[in-house]
Short mmCIF file of the C-alpha atoms (twelve columns), coordinates in Angstrom:
data_MODEL
# 
_entry.id   MODEL 
# 
loop_
_atom_site.group_PDB 
_atom_site.id 
_atom_site.type_symbol 
_atom_site.label_atom_id 
_atom_site.label_alt_id 
_atom_site.label_comp_id 
_atom_site.label_asym_id 
_atom_site.label_seq_id 
_atom_site.Cartn_x 
_atom_site.Cartn_y 
_atom_site.Cartn_z 
_atom_site.pdbx_PDB_model_num 
ATOM 1   C CA . MET A 1   0.000   0.000   0.000   1 
ATOM 2   C CA . ALA A 2   1.267   3.449   -0.809  1 
ATOM 3   C CA . PRO A 3   1.988   5.617   2.226   1 
ATOM 4   C CA . ALA A 4   -0.698  8.155   2.960   1 
ATOM 5   C CA . GLN A 5   -0.221  11.656  4.211   1 
ATOM 6   C CA . ALA A 6   -0.663  11.648  7.981   1 
ATOM 7   C CA . PRO A 7   -3.690  13.386  9.435   1 
ATOM 8   C CA . SER A 8   -2.914  16.198  11.800  1 
ATOM 9   C CA . SER A 9   -2.895  15.443  15.492  1 
ATOM 10  C CA . GLY A 10  -5.910  17.671  15.915  1 
ATOM 11  C CA . ALA A 11  -4.191  19.886  18.458  1 
ATOM 12  C CA . GLY A 12  -5.229  23.092  16.726  1 
ATOM 13  C CA . GLU A 13  -8.639  21.878  15.615  1 
ATOM 14  C CA . GLY A 14  -10.613 22.289  18.813  1 
ATOM 15  C CA . ARG A 15  -9.975  18.744  20.015  1 
ATOM 16  C CA . THR A 16  -9.706  18.400  23.764  1 
ATOM 17  C CA . ALA A 17  -9.093  14.654  23.998  1 
ATOM 18  C CA . ALA A 18  -5.651  13.398  24.946  1 
ATOM 19  C CA . PRO A 19  -3.569  12.232  21.946  1 
ATOM 20  C CA . ASP A 20  -3.968  8.547   22.853  1 
ATOM 21  C CA . SER A 21  -7.562  8.686   24.053  1 
ATOM 22  C CA . LEU A 22  -9.998  6.222   22.526  1 
ATOM 23  C CA . TYR A 23  -11.795 9.022   20.668  1 
ATOM 24  C CA . GLU A 24  -8.585  10.459  19.222  1 
ATOM 25  C CA . LEU A 25  -7.266  7.054   18.175  1 
ATOM 26  C CA . LEU A 26  -10.547 6.190   16.454  1 
ATOM 27  C CA . TRP A 27  -10.522 9.559   14.690  1 
ATOM 28  C CA . GLN A 28  -6.940  9.058   13.486  1 
ATOM 29  C CA . VAL A 29  -7.537  5.483   12.299  1 
ATOM 30  C CA . THR A 30  -10.606 6.696   10.419  1 
ATOM 31  C CA . ALA A 31  -8.580  9.497   8.841   1 
ATOM 32  C CA . TYR A 32  -5.798  7.121   7.756   1 
ATOM 33  C CA . THR A 33  -8.199  4.584   6.256   1 
ATOM 34  C CA . HIS A 34  -10.042 7.417   4.496   1 
ATOM 35  C CA . LEU A 35  -6.763  8.589   2.949   1 
ATOM 36  C CA . LEU A 36  -5.910  5.064   1.809   1 
ATOM 37  C CA . ASN A 37  -9.390  4.667   0.338   1 
ATOM 38  C CA . GLU A 38  -9.103  8.000   -1.495  1 
ATOM 39  C CA . ALA A 39  -5.792  6.851   -2.954  1 
ATOM 40  C CA . ALA A 40  -7.345  3.533   -4.044  1 
ATOM 41  C CA . LEU A 41  -10.165 5.397   -5.821  1 
ATOM 42  C CA . ALA A 42  -7.892  7.977   -7.473  1 
ATOM 43  C CA . ASP A 43  -8.299  6.424   -10.935 1 
ATOM 44  C CA . THR A 44  -12.114 6.639   -10.737 1 
ATOM 45  C CA . PRO A 45  -14.565 9.560   -10.605 1 
ATOM 46  C CA . LEU A 46  -15.667 8.308   -7.170  1 
ATOM 47  C CA . THR A 47  -15.004 9.714   -3.741  1 
ATOM 48  C CA . VAL A 48  -15.068 7.615   -0.591  1 
ATOM 49  C CA . SER A 49  -18.624 8.789   0.129   1 
ATOM 50  C CA . SER A 50  -19.912 8.276   -3.397  1 
ATOM 51  C CA . SER A 51  -18.332 4.828   -3.593  1 
ATOM 52  C CA . GLY A 52  -20.104 3.796   -0.405  1 
ATOM 53  C CA . MET A 53  -23.395 5.226   -1.641  1 
ATOM 54  C CA . LEU A 54  -23.042 3.480   -4.993  1 
ATOM 55  C CA . LEU A 55  -22.484 0.144   -3.245  1 
ATOM 56  C CA . THR A 56  -25.426 0.752   -0.917  1 
ATOM 57  C CA . VAL A 57  -27.725 1.285   -3.898  1 
ATOM 58  C CA . ALA A 58  -26.216 -1.725  -5.688  1 
ATOM 59  C CA . ASP A 59  -26.954 -3.921  -2.670  1 
ATOM 60  C CA . GLN A 60  -30.412 -2.427  -2.038  1 
ATOM 61  C CA . PRO A 61  -31.963 -1.295  -5.325  1 
ATOM 62  C CA . GLY A 62  -34.959 0.956   -4.778  1 
ATOM 63  C CA . THR A 63  -33.781 2.182   -1.388  1 
ATOM 64  C CA . THR A 64  -34.572 5.822   -0.622  1 
ATOM 65  C CA . VAL A 65  -32.491 8.676   0.726   1 
ATOM 66  C CA . ALA A 66  -34.613 8.607   3.896   1 
ATOM 67  C CA . GLU A 67  -33.977 4.877   4.398   1 
ATOM 68  C CA . ILE A 68  -30.246 5.333   3.957   1 
ATOM 69  C CA . SER A 69  -30.144 8.238   6.413   1 
ATOM 70  C CA . ARG A 70  -31.857 6.072   9.044   1 
ATOM 71  C CA . ARG A 71  -29.149 3.397   8.673   1 
ATOM 72  C CA . ILE A 72  -26.015 5.523   8.595   1 
ATOM 73  C CA . PRO A 73  -25.113 8.565   10.673  1 
ATOM 74  C CA . LYS A 74  -25.514 11.115  7.862   1 
ATOM 75  C CA . THR A 75  -28.235 13.678  7.275   1 
ATOM 76  C CA . GLN A 76  -30.691 13.368  4.388   1 
ATOM 77  C CA . GLN A 77  -29.189 16.559  2.962   1 
ATOM 78  C CA . THR A 78  -25.686 15.066  2.927   1 
ATOM 79  C CA . ILE A 79  -26.933 11.845  1.346   1 
ATOM 80  C CA . SER A 80  -28.927 13.813  -1.235  1 
ATOM 81  C CA . GLN A 81  -25.783 15.736  -2.219  1 
ATOM 82  C CA . VAL A 82  -23.850 12.503  -2.784  1 
ATOM 83  C CA . VAL A 83  -26.781 11.017  -4.746  1 
ATOM 84  C CA . ALA A 84  -26.986 14.183  -6.881  1 
ATOM 85  C CA . ARG A 85  -23.289 13.831  -7.731  1 
ATOM 86  C CA . LEU A 86  -23.795 10.193  -8.707  1 
ATOM 87  C CA . GLU A 87  -26.801 11.182  -10.837 1 
ATOM 88  C CA . LYS A 88  -24.705 13.838  -12.569 1 
ATOM 89  C CA . LEU A 89  -22.093 11.169  -13.321 1 
ATOM 90  C CA . GLY A 90  -24.838 8.991   -14.832 1 
ATOM 91  C CA . LEU A 91  -24.400 6.233   -12.241 1 
ATOM 92  C CA . ILE A 92  -27.687 6.484   -10.317 1 
ATOM 93  C CA . GLU A 93  -31.240 7.336   -11.293 1 
ATOM 94  C CA . ARG A 94  -34.320 8.050   -9.201  1 
ATOM 95  C CA . ARG A 95  -37.536 6.172   -9.939  1 
ATOM 96  C CA . LEU A 96  -40.960 6.439   -8.378  1 
ATOM 97  C CA . GLY A 97  -41.436 3.579   -5.977  1 
ATOM 98  C CA . THR A 98  -44.391 2.189   -4.143  1 
ATOM 99  C CA . GLY A 99  -46.228 4.767   -2.105  1 
ATOM 100 C CA . ARG A 100 -44.695 8.227   -2.082  1 
ATOM 101 C CA . GLY A 101 -41.044 7.169   -2.081  1 
ATOM 102 C CA . VAL A 102 -38.526 7.746   -4.824  1 
ATOM 103 C CA . GLY A 103 -36.190 4.775   -5.097  1 
ATOM 104 C CA . LEU A 104 -32.559 4.892   -6.115  1 
ATOM 105 C CA . HIS A 105 -31.343 2.545   -8.843  1 
ATOM 106 C CA . LEU A 106 -28.056 2.035   -10.638 1 
ATOM 107 C CA . THR A 107 -27.767 2.712   -14.331 1 
ATOM 108 C CA . ASP A 108 -25.835 0.278   -16.544 1 
ATOM 109 C CA . GLN A 109 -22.796 2.512   -16.110 1 
ATOM 110 C CA . GLY A 110 -23.477 2.533   -12.364 1 
ATOM 111 C CA . HIS A 111 -23.389 -1.270  -12.252 1 
ATOM 112 C CA . GLU A 112 -19.989 -1.231  -13.980 1 
ATOM 113 C CA . MET A 113 -18.659 1.413   -11.601 1 
ATOM 114 C CA . ALA A 114 -20.009 -0.527  -8.598  1 
ATOM 115 C CA . GLN A 115 -17.941 -3.524  -9.713  1 
ATOM 116 C CA . THR A 116 -14.905 -1.263  -9.910  1 
ATOM 117 C CA . ALA A 117 -15.652 0.157   -6.450  1 
ATOM 118 C CA . ARG A 118 -15.997 -3.372  -5.020  1 
ATOM 119 C CA . ALA A 119 -12.665 -4.376  -6.529  1 
ATOM 120 C CA . HIS A 120 -10.999 -1.307  -5.035  1 
ATOM 121 C CA . GLY A 121 -12.613 -2.087  -1.687  1 
ATOM 122 C CA . ARG A 122 -11.294 -5.658  -1.756  1 
ATOM 123 C CA . GLN A 123 -7.801  -4.399  -2.614  1 
ATOM 124 C CA . LEU A 124 -7.943  -1.927  0.266   1 
ATOM 125 C CA . ALA A 125 -9.187  -4.615  2.683   1 
ATOM 126 C CA . ASP A 126 -6.445  -7.001  1.541   1 
ATOM 127 C CA . GLY A 127 -3.833  -4.276  1.960   1 
ATOM 128 C CA . LEU A 128 -5.065  -3.427  5.463   1 
ATOM 129 C CA . ARG A 129 -5.051  -7.112  6.403   1 
ATOM 130 C CA . GLU A 130 -1.496  -7.476  5.101   1 
ATOM 131 C CA . LEU A 131 -0.366  -4.332  6.888   1 
ATOM 132 C CA . LEU A 132 -1.954  -5.256  10.229  1 
ATOM 133 C CA . GLY A 133 -1.404  -9.004  10.027  1 
ATOM 134 C CA . ALA A 134 -4.223  -11.550 9.874   1 
ATOM 135 C CA . GLU A 135 -4.589  -12.076 13.638  1 
ATOM 136 C CA . ARG A 136 -4.691  -8.353  14.453  1 
ATOM 137 C CA . ALA A 137 -7.038  -7.622  11.522  1 
ATOM 138 C CA . ASP A 138 -9.451  -10.362 12.625  1 
ATOM 139 C CA . ALA A 139 -9.441  -9.213  16.249  1 
ATOM 140 C CA . LEU A 140 -9.938  -5.582  15.233  1 
ATOM 141 C CA . THR A 141 -12.787 -6.520  12.900  1 
ATOM 142 C CA . VAL A 142 -14.629 -8.342  15.685  1 
ATOM 143 C CA . LEU A 143 -14.026 -5.543  18.204  1 
ATOM 144 C CA . LEU A 144 -15.126 -2.812  15.794  1 
ATOM 145 C CA . GLY A 145 -18.238 -4.757  14.794  1 
ATOM 146 C CA . GLU A 146 -19.240 -5.133  18.442  1 
ATOM 147 C CA . SER A 147 -18.410 -1.482  19.122  1 
ATOM 148 C CA . ARG A 148 -20.476 -0.322  16.163  1 
ATOM 149 C CA . GLU A 149 -23.539 -2.094  17.551  1 
ATOM 150 C CA . LEU A 150 -23.080 -0.602  21.020  1 
ATOM 151 C CA . LEU A 151 -22.447 2.904   19.701  1 
ATOM 152 C CA . ALA A 152 -25.386 2.748   17.258  1 
ATOM 153 C CA . GLN A 153 -27.693 1.731   20.097  1 
ATOM 154 C CA . ALA A 154 -26.339 4.532   22.297  1 
ATOM 155 C CA . ALA A 155 -26.874 7.041   19.477  1 
ATOM 156 C CA . ASP A 156 -30.435 5.768   18.938  1 
ATOM 157 C CA . ASP A 157 -31.160 6.005   22.671  1 
ATOM 158 C CA . SER A 158 -29.884 9.590   22.840  1 
ATOM 159 C CA . ALA A 159 -31.878 10.756  19.789  1 
# 
């Protein structure tokens, strides 16, 4: 994997957490993986966000912006902006669904780009696994999966 530019420590960005606090470490790991993902997608018109959205629609054709915003911690406005970019690229189209909803669907070009995004995702995952080592990658995957569930429930409870 190509080295990525290091994210700043956050010292001047209003962060109050200690450099090795759980929050700060999670933020930094997220920033590093985001940089690696951006580098992996550099030869495509996709961003990290649009790649994820494209794959969401590929896996759940007909899903709506509202449904997506209930599943991931992003506002409907943010999701709509990413969808609009994908529409402009000719990768996603909106179609009237059942009831009042407007479903999101991939175009033929969108299906091709989704395959490309999946391939890039697999390469990134393989690179992370190689970098971390199989045992550490497996342990981290389990811990993060469990943590995601706990944090999602806490976020739901506080909403």
